[in-house]
All heavy atoms as an XYZ file, in Angstrom:
634
protein
N     164.916     47.331     80.038
C     164.703     45.939     80.361
C     164.083     45.780     81.743
O     163.223     44.939     81.941
C     166.048     45.204     80.283
C     165.929     43.734     80.511
S     165.010     42.992     79.171
C     165.051     41.308     79.629
N     164.566     46.598     82.701
C     164.032     46.514     84.055
C     162.552     46.900     84.081
O     161.760     46.287     84.805
C     164.830     47.402     84.995
N     162.188     47.902     83.282
C     160.776     48.302     83.240
C     159.911     47.207     82.638
O     158.759     47.030     83.045
C     160.616     49.601     82.457
C     161.140     50.779     83.248
O     161.162     50.757     84.475
N     161.582     51.794     82.542
N     160.444     46.472     81.691
C     159.704     45.365     81.094
C     159.465     44.263     82.135
O     158.358     43.725     82.229
C     160.462     44.800     79.892
C     159.812     43.587     79.215
C     158.493     43.979     78.586
C     160.755     43.008     78.188
N     160.483     43.958     82.917
C     160.334     42.940     83.959
C     159.317     43.390     84.997
O     158.466     42.605     85.427
C     161.705     42.630     84.605
C     162.616     41.967     83.579
C     161.547     41.763     85.842
C     164.044     41.833     84.025
N     159.366     44.658     85.382
C     158.389     45.178     86.340
C     156.978     45.102     85.767
O     156.034     44.750     86.476
C     158.738     46.612     86.710
C     159.942     46.705     87.578
C     160.189     48.142     88.018
N     161.518     48.233     88.554
C     162.525     48.851     87.975
N     162.353     49.480     86.829
N     163.709     48.865     88.537
N     156.824     45.432     84.506
C     155.500     45.377     83.875
C     154.984     43.943     83.797
O     153.800     43.693     84.030
C     155.563     46.001     82.480
N     155.870     42.993     83.499
C     155.463     41.587     83.435
C     154.989     41.111     84.801
O     153.960     40.440     84.922
C     156.615     40.709     82.900
C     156.347     39.235     83.135
C     156.835     40.979     81.427
N     155.708     41.476     85.860
C     155.288     41.039     87.188
C     154.054     41.781     87.676
O     153.258     41.228     88.436
C     156.443     41.137     88.181
C     157.299     39.913     88.157
C     158.402     39.847     87.333
C     156.968     38.813     88.915
C     159.175     38.711     87.287
C     157.737     37.666     88.873
C     158.846     37.612     88.058
N     153.865     43.020     87.252
C     152.620     43.719     87.571
C     151.453     43.025     86.877
O     150.385     42.835     87.469
C     152.706     45.182     87.154
N     151.650     42.618     85.637
C     150.619     41.879     84.913
C     150.367     40.520     85.572
O     149.218     40.104     85.723
C     151.034     41.696     83.452
C     150.030     40.996     82.544
C     148.753     41.825     82.436
C     150.643     40.771     81.181
N     151.444     39.841     85.983
C     151.314     38.581     86.712
C     150.479     38.771     87.967
O     149.597     37.968     88.281
C     152.697     38.040     87.072
C     152.700     37.050     88.203
C     152.248     35.764     88.004
C     153.141     37.421     89.466
C     152.236     34.850     89.055
C     153.135     36.523     90.511
C     152.678     35.233     90.307
N     150.732     39.854     88.717
C     149.978     40.105     89.943
C     148.503     40.351     89.631
O     147.628     39.845     90.333
C     150.576     41.289     90.695
C     149.856     41.540     91.982
C     150.056     40.902     93.166
C     148.809     42.476     92.199
N     149.195     41.390     94.103
C     148.421     42.351     93.546
C     148.168     43.407     91.392
C     147.414     43.129     94.100
C     147.156     44.174     91.944
C     146.788     44.037     93.285
N     148.221     41.116     88.591
C     146.830     41.379     88.223
C     146.104     40.098     87.818
O     144.958     39.861     88.225
C     146.762     42.401     87.081
C     147.072     43.831     87.463
C     147.148     44.698     86.198
C     146.024     44.369     88.413
N     146.753     39.262     87.032
C     146.145     38.002     86.603
C     145.943     37.077     87.799
O     144.881     36.461     87.949
C     146.995     37.339     85.508
C     146.930     38.171     84.225
C     146.540     35.910     85.244
C     147.924     37.752     83.168
N     146.945     36.980     88.668
C     146.833     36.117     89.851
C     145.728     36.602     90.782
O     144.955     35.795     91.320
C     148.163     36.067     90.592
N     145.613     37.904     90.967
C     144.564     38.448     91.821
C     143.187     38.175     91.232
O     142.261     37.787     91.950
C     144.771     39.958     92.014
O     146.065     40.160     92.606
C     143.714     40.545     92.904
N     143.051     38.356     89.943
C     141.775     38.061     89.300
C     141.405     36.591     89.399
O     140.253     36.242     89.690
N     142.385     35.724     89.169
C     142.123     34.289     89.263
C     141.753     33.888     90.690
O     140.839     33.092     90.903
C     143.333     33.495     88.783
C     143.151     32.013     88.918
C     142.289     31.332     88.065
C     143.802     31.309     89.912
C     142.102     29.961     88.199
C     143.627     29.947     90.047
C     142.768     29.270     89.195
N     142.457     34.441     91.675
C     142.132     34.121     93.066
C     140.753     34.642     93.453
O     140.026     33.989     94.208
C     143.192     34.679     94.007
C     144.509     33.930     93.992
C     145.562     34.694     94.777
C     144.337     32.531     94.535
N     140.399     35.808     92.955
C     139.039     36.322     93.196
C     137.990     35.403     92.601
O     136.959     35.123     93.230
N     138.215     34.923     91.390
C     137.301     33.974     90.762
C     137.236     32.673     91.549
O     136.154     32.115     91.768
C     137.739     33.695     89.321
C     136.915     32.665     88.547
C     135.509     33.192     88.310
C     137.597     32.322     87.239
N     138.390     32.184     92.008
C     138.431     30.957     92.792
C     137.661     31.110     94.100
O     136.897     30.213     94.486
C     139.880     30.568     93.069
C     140.107     29.235     93.778
C     139.561     28.085     92.928
C     141.581     29.037     94.041
N     137.816     32.236     94.776
C     137.065     32.484     96.015
C     135.572     32.508     95.727
O     134.775     31.920     96.472
C     137.541     33.795     96.683
C     136.572     34.247     97.761
C     138.925     33.621     97.261
N     135.174     33.164     94.658
C     133.756     33.225     94.302
C     133.192     31.823     94.039
O     132.124     31.473     94.538
C     133.564     34.113     93.061
C     132.155     34.146     92.573
C     131.196     34.876     93.257
C     131.782     33.450     91.438
C     129.888     34.905     92.807
C     130.487     33.472     90.984
C     129.518     34.204     91.669
N     133.925     31.025     93.284
C     133.461     29.668     92.967
C     133.375     28.817     94.233
O     132.398     28.089     94.444
C     134.384     29.017     91.916
C     134.207     29.706     90.570
C     134.108     27.528     91.791
C     135.244     29.308     89.528
N     134.383     28.908     95.088
C     134.392     28.109     96.313
C     133.249     28.534     97.235
O     132.578     27.689     97.836
C     135.763     28.220     97.018
C     135.707     27.676     98.430
C     136.813     27.489     96.215
N     133.001     29.832     97.348
C     131.892     30.294     98.188
C     130.548     29.792     97.678
O     129.630     29.552     98.460
C     131.884     31.819     98.272
C     132.965     32.450     99.143
C     132.928     33.968     98.994
C     132.789     32.049    100.596
N     130.429     29.631     96.368
C     129.164     29.189     95.785
C     128.961     27.682     95.877
O     127.828     27.218     95.907
C     129.085     29.624     94.313
C     129.119     31.112     94.111
C     127.910     31.792     94.705
O     126.797     31.313     94.588
N     128.144     32.912     95.373
N     130.041     26.910     95.902
C     129.898     25.462     95.756
C     130.239     24.649     96.996
O     129.721     23.537     97.140
C     130.787     24.951     94.603
O     132.137     25.289     94.871
C     130.348     25.551     93.279
N     131.090     25.151     97.876
C     131.551     24.340     99.007
C     130.535     24.376    100.145
O     130.136     25.431    100.607
C     132.909     24.840     99.497
C     133.582     23.936    100.478
C     133.832     22.547     99.942
O     134.479     22.428     98.891
O     133.356     21.592    100.553
N     130.127     23.197    100.612
C     129.135     23.098    101.679
C     129.775     22.866    103.043
O     129.230     23.293    104.061
C     128.157     21.968    101.372
N     130.900     22.199    103.079
C     131.569     21.889    104.340
C     132.326     23.127    104.828
O     133.226     23.616    104.135
C     132.543     20.722    104.137
C     133.225     20.287    105.415
O     132.777     20.708    106.507
O     134.194     19.512    105.330
N     131.995     23.645    106.022
C     132.666     24.868    106.502
C     134.177     24.698    106.696
O     134.934     25.644    106.476
C     132.002     25.155    107.845
C     130.744     24.391    107.851
C     130.921     23.231    106.923
N     134.623     23.510    107.074
C     136.064     23.293    107.243
C     136.792     23.394    105.907
O     137.864     23.997    105.814
C     136.332     21.944    107.890
C     135.825     21.872    109.338
C     136.063     20.516    109.926
N     135.331     19.531    109.121
C     135.553     18.221    109.144
N     136.487     17.728    109.917
N     134.845     17.403    108.401
N     136.222     22.807    104.881
C     136.828     22.896    103.553
C     136.760     24.330    103.013
O     137.690     24.792    102.342
C     136.157     21.926    102.584
C     136.467     20.478    102.863
S     138.226     20.117    102.721
C     138.479     20.376    100.992
N     135.670     25.020    103.308
C     135.532     26.406    102.869
C     136.632     27.261    103.479
O     137.305     28.028    102.774
C     134.159     26.952    103.254
C     133.894     28.408    102.903
C     133.918     28.594    101.398
C     132.581     28.858    103.489
N     136.872     27.122    104.788
C     137.931     27.878    105.440
C     139.300     27.478    104.913
O     140.195     28.333    104.770
C     137.868     27.710    106.957
C     136.875     28.644    107.567
C     135.659     28.336    108.073
C     137.020     30.062    107.696
N     135.037     29.471    108.519
C     135.844     30.549    108.303
C     138.024     30.961    107.362
C     135.665     31.893    108.575
C     137.830     32.307    107.635
C     136.672     32.769    108.235
N     139.490     26.201    104.636
C     140.772     25.752    104.084
C     141.033     26.416    102.734
O     142.145     26.896    102.462
C     140.789     24.236    103.956
N     140.039     26.465    101.874
C     140.184     27.108    100.568
C     140.450     28.602    100.720
O     141.299     29.171    100.028
C     138.939     26.899     99.719
C     138.943     25.630     98.963
C     138.268     24.483     99.257
C     139.670     25.359     97.760
N     138.532     23.530     98.328
C     139.383     24.023     97.395
C     140.540     26.100     96.966
C     139.937     23.437     96.263
C     141.086     25.517     95.847
C     140.781     24.203     95.506
N     139.716     29.246    101.620
C     139.892     30.690    101.797
C     141.271     31.024    102.357
O     141.895     32.001    101.935
C     138.787     31.242    102.700
C     137.377     31.197    102.107
C     136.365     31.732    103.107
C     137.301     31.949    100.800
N     141.760     30.215    103.297
C     143.099     30.443    103.842
C     144.158     30.213    102.770
O     145.123     30.980    102.648
C     143.340     29.555    105.083
C     144.797     29.546    105.481
C     142.472     30.023    106.235
N     143.981     29.162    101.965
C     144.922     28.900    100.876
C     144.933     30.068     99.882
O     146.007     30.505     99.440
C     144.544     27.603    100.161
C     145.559     27.131     99.140
S     145.377     27.711     97.434
C     143.699     27.413     97.052
N     143.770     30.584     99.553
C     143.698     31.727     98.636
C     144.352     32.963     99.251
O     145.052     33.712     98.561
C     142.250     32.017     98.274
S     141.524     30.809     97.171
N     144.151     33.172    100.543
C     144.752     34.331    101.207
C     146.269     34.222    101.220
O     146.971     35.204    100.936
C     144.208     34.455    102.631
N     146.808     33.045    101.547
C     148.257     32.859    101.533
C     148.829     33.053    100.136
O     149.889     33.659     99.963
C     148.644     31.479    102.057
C     148.592     31.349    103.544
C     148.291     30.136    104.127
C     148.852     32.422    104.374
C     148.255     29.997    105.508
C     148.815     32.306    105.755
C     148.515     31.083    106.317
N     148.131     32.552     99.133
C     148.592     32.711     97.758
C     148.581     34.178     97.348
O     149.523     34.665     96.712
C     147.715     31.881     96.807
O     147.692     30.531     97.266
C     148.231     31.939     95.385
N     147.529     34.905     97.732
C     147.451     36.326     97.412
C     148.570     37.104     98.094
O     149.231     37.942     97.469
C     146.087     36.892     97.823
C     145.999     38.378     97.648
C     145.865     38.926     96.385
C     146.071     39.225     98.742
C     145.809     40.298     96.215
C     146.014     40.592     98.586
C     145.882     41.132     97.320
N     148.805     36.830     99.381
C     149.869     37.534    100.103
C     151.227     37.219     99.480
O     152.066     38.114     99.310
C     149.826     37.175    101.602
C     151.070     37.660    102.327
C     148.579     37.763    102.240
N     151.462     35.969     99.114
C     152.735     35.590     98.499
C     152.937     36.282     97.155
O     154.014     36.818     96.879
C     152.801     34.080     98.306
O     152.721     33.431     99.540
N     151.912     36.279     96.316
C     152.023     36.930     95.004
C     152.201     38.434     95.159
O     152.984     39.061     94.425
C     150.788     36.625     94.157
N     151.516     39.020     96.135
C     151.637     40.456     96.366
C     153.037     40.809     96.854
O     153.637     41.790     96.407
C     150.584     40.923     97.387
O     149.288     40.625     96.860
C     150.683     42.404     97.648
N     153.582     40.013     97.775
C     154.931     40.275     98.273
C     155.967     40.131     97.165
O     156.883     40.952     97.046
C     155.250     39.342     99.435
C     156.603     39.589    100.033
C     156.859     40.741    100.751
C     157.620     38.677     99.858
C     158.104     40.981    101.291
C     158.867     38.902    100.389
C     159.118     40.057    101.113
N     155.818     39.110     96.344
C     156.754     38.915     95.236
C     156.682     40.088     94.255
O     157.711     40.637     93.846
C     156.451     37.610     94.504
C     157.279     37.323     93.256
C     158.750     37.150     93.631
C     156.753     36.095     92.549
N     155.471     40.488     93.879
C     155.319     41.596     92.942
C     155.836     42.903     93.549
O     156.515     43.686     92.871
C     153.850     41.741     92.543
N     155.543     43.136     94.817
C     156.022     44.355     95.480
C     157.547     44.399     95.495
O     158.154     45.436     95.209
C     155.473     44.428     96.901
C     156.073     45.547     97.712
C     155.609     46.850     97.554
C     157.103     45.321     98.618
C     156.167     47.891     98.274
C     157.668     46.346     99.333
C     157.187     47.634     99.162
O     157.748     48.654     99.870
N     158.163     43.274     95.829
C     159.620     43.221     95.894
C     160.243     43.484     94.534
O     161.228     44.222     94.414
C     160.068     41.844     96.424
O     159.497     41.646     97.710
C     161.578     41.764     96.525
N     159.682     42.918     93.490
C     160.263     43.089     92.156
C     159.952     44.452     91.548
O     160.755     44.992     90.797
C     159.794     41.976     91.238
C     160.400     40.619     91.587
C     159.720     39.512     90.812
C     161.876     40.620     91.303
N     158.795     45.014     91.865
C     158.423     46.299     91.268
C     159.079     47.460     92.004
O     159.590     48.393     91.386
C     156.890     46.454     91.240
C     156.294     45.447     90.259
C     156.494     47.875     90.840
C     154.796     45.345     90.297
N     159.092     47.412     93.338
C     159.582     48.556     94.114
C     160.943     48.309     94.746
O     161.421     49.138     95.514
C     158.577     48.914     95.206
C     157.255     49.342     94.654
C     156.142     48.544     94.825
C     157.129     50.515     93.946
C     154.918     48.921     94.320
C     155.911     50.906     93.423
C     154.801     50.106     93.611
N     161.597     47.206     94.441
C     162.886     46.913     95.044
C     164.063     47.454     94.271
O     165.188     47.030     94.487
N     163.859     48.385     93.386
C     164.922     48.891     92.527
C     165.630     50.120     93.081
O     166.521     50.652     92.445
C     164.352     49.229     91.150
C     163.364     50.349     91.196
N     162.076     50.162     91.591
C     163.480     51.660     90.905
C     161.427     51.316     91.533
N     162.259     52.242     91.119
N     165.233     50.573     94.241
C     165.850     51.771     94.791
C     167.321     51.502     95.100
O     167.671     50.504     95.718
C     165.117     52.215     96.063
C     163.680     52.540     95.817
N     163.291     53.621     95.075
C     162.540     51.912     96.184
C     161.979     53.659     95.007
N     161.497     52.625     95.676
N     168.152     52.405     94.682
C     169.584     52.258     94.885
C     169.926     52.567     96.334
O     169.626     53.636     96.840
C     170.353     53.204     93.951
C     170.142     52.934     92.491
C     170.663     51.572     92.067
O     171.647     51.100     92.661
O     170.085     50.987     91.150
N     170.561     51.635     97.002
C     170.951     51.834     98.392
C     172.463     52.061     98.519
O     172.972     52.213     99.610
C     170.517     50.635     99.219
C     169.016     50.554     99.326
C     168.590     49.432    100.238
N     167.162     49.394    100.369
C     166.333     48.770     99.555
N     166.809     48.128     98.524
N     165.038     48.790     99.746
N     173.152     52.090     97.404
C     174.602     52.260     97.447
C     174.997     53.630     97.962
O     176.039     53.787     98.580
C     175.191     52.048     96.058
C     174.978     50.654     95.527
C     175.325     50.561     94.060
O     175.558     51.608     93.430
O     175.343     49.440     93.549
N     174.202     54.640     97.690
C     174.556     56.000     98.073
C     174.012     56.389     99.437
O     174.133     57.540     99.835
C     174.058     56.983     97.017
C     174.728     56.721     95.675
O     175.883     56.300     95.638
N     174.018     56.956     94.602
N     173.409     55.468    100.143
C     172.908     55.774    101.475
C     174.091     56.037    102.401
O     175.100     55.343    102.333
C     172.069     54.615    102.006
N     174.013     57.039    103.274
C     175.167     57.392    104.101
C     175.590     56.291    105.070
O     176.742     56.238    105.474
C     174.702     58.634    104.860
C     173.244     58.697    104.692
C     172.891     57.913    103.472
N     174.712     55.414    105.426
C     175.051     54.363    106.382
C     175.497     53.067    105.700
O     175.837     52.111    106.379
C     173.838     54.063    107.270
C     172.700     53.471    106.508
N     171.813     54.250    105.806
C     172.311     52.191    106.319
C     170.923     53.471    105.216
N     171.200     52.220    105.505
N     175.533     53.038    104.396
C     175.747     51.777    103.689
C     177.181     51.264    103.794
O     177.411     50.087    104.004
C     175.345     51.925    102.222
C     175.360     50.632    101.471
N     174.413     49.661    101.692
C     176.195     50.139    100.539
C     174.681     48.624    100.920
N     175.749     48.891    100.205
N     178.147     52.141    103.651
C     179.552     51.719    103.634
C     180.322     52.283    104.824
O     181.491     52.657    104.688
C     180.232     52.131    102.342
C     179.717     51.413    101.138
N     179.915     50.060    100.949
C     178.982     51.828    100.079
C     179.341     49.692     99.807
N     178.768     50.746     99.272
N     179.722     52.315    105.964
C     180.415     52.888    107.131
C     181.589     52.021    107.558
O     182.552     52.540    108.136
C     179.449     53.051    108.311
O     178.845     51.779    108.597
C     178.364     54.069    108.002
N     181.555     50.737    107.289
C     182.673     49.880    107.688
C     183.935     50.172    106.864
O     185.040     49.840    107.276
C     182.289     48.407    107.542
C     182.034     47.992    106.134
N     180.867     48.294    105.490
C     182.807     47.335    105.245
C     180.921     47.825    104.257
N     182.090     47.234    104.074
N     183.795     50.811    105.706
C     184.962     51.132    104.878
C     185.639     52.414    105.333
O     186.784     52.667    104.970
C     184.542     51.258    103.422
C     183.966     49.989    102.776
C     183.500     50.294    101.376
C     185.007     48.883    102.783
N     184.945     53.243    106.106
C     185.483     54.529    106.525
C     186.276     54.452    107.824
O     186.798     55.455    108.282
C     184.353     55.550    106.697
C     183.654     55.808    105.381
O     184.265     55.686    104.317
N     182.387     56.155    105.427
N     186.378     53.285    108.429
C     187.120     53.170    109.690
C     188.623     53.251    109.424
O     189.130     52.647    108.493
C     186.777     51.864    110.376
C     185.349     51.818    110.860
C     185.066     50.513    111.568
C     183.606     50.484    111.994
N     183.251     49.228    112.620
N     189.307     53.985    110.275
C     190.750     54.152    110.093
C     191.552     53.158    110.888
O     191.170     52.578    111.815
C     191.166     55.570    110.496
């Protein structure tokens, strides 16, 4: 089940990246006002970073930290 969720979010990231690339291409071709062009590009960049962070967290956040030696040090105090 976890692999299915990771695959769905990887697919989500690929689709979002493709759509944002298409949106950037369309905006570069059609927008004449430089302020609006920068606004669109910044919005696309923030959206890409957000989608990438979400996908990274869900795909690579499965590492077990329970067995790390520093994880339960507060339980070992006498």
